[in-house]
N, C-alpha and C positions, 0 to 999 in steps of 0.2 A: 136505684132508680134512675132510669134513662130519660133524657129529654127528648121528646119527639120534635124533629125538625122537618119542616116542609121544604121543598125544592125552592119555593119562592123566598123563604127566610135565608136559606143557605146562599141564594144568589145575592141577596141584599147584603148579607155579612161580607161576602166576596167583594162586592163593590165598595163597602166601607173600608175594608182592609186595603184595597188597591189605592184609594184616595189617601189613606194614612201612609202607605208606602211612598207615593209621590212626594207628600210633604216631607217625609223623613229623607229622601233622596235629594230634595232641594236644600234642606238644611245641611246635609252631608257635603254638598257641593259648595256651600257657602263656607264651611269650615276648611275644605281642601283649598280653596282659593284665597283665603284671608291672608293678609300680610302679618307676619309675626312681629310683635312689638318688641322693643328693647334696642339697645344700642347695636349698631353694625360695626363690628370691630374691624379696623384696618381698611375702611373705605377711604375715598379720596379726602374728604373733610378730616377724618381721623389722622390720616397721614400728615396732612398740612399742618394741623395744630401740633402733632408730635414732633415734626421737624422744627417747628418754631421753639418748641420747647427745649430741644436738644441744643439749638443756637443760643438760646436765652440762658439756660442752665450752665452751659460751659462757658458762657462769658460772665458769670457770676450773679445773675439776676435772682431774686428771690422767688419762691413758689407764688406769692401773692401777686407780685408784679407780673409774673408770666400768666397767671390766671386772668388778671384784669386786661392784660394786652390781648388775650385770646377770647375774651368774654365768655369764660367757662368757669366752673366751680374750682376752688382749691382741691377738692377730692378728686376731681378729674386730673388735675396736674400730678397729684400724688400717684394716680394710677399710671400715668405717663412715666413717672419716676421709676416706679417698680418695674415697668416694662424696660426702661432704659438700663436699670441696674442688671436686670436679667440678660439682656443683650450683651452688655459689657462683660458679664461673667461668662457667657458662652464664647465670645471672642477671646477672652483670655485664656480659656481651656483649650482652644484649638492650636 
């Protein structure tokens, strides 16, 4: 059973679909231009805290002291330590 469609109905449906496409294009543009969340690794702030971590760690400060001094979590400092250990390992292998 075929549905009979008049020219007016078809034009109305085309107009509805064009409006829907415009809305979807707008939504797509939003997603293309949005800033991605999460930590930006190795930006200026990250490097400043990491460099302070290296100085503190090599001078014998505890992880808690370094975290408090930089106003970051202890978990963040342990991330820096893992990165520090990895860099030392790479330097030792060269």
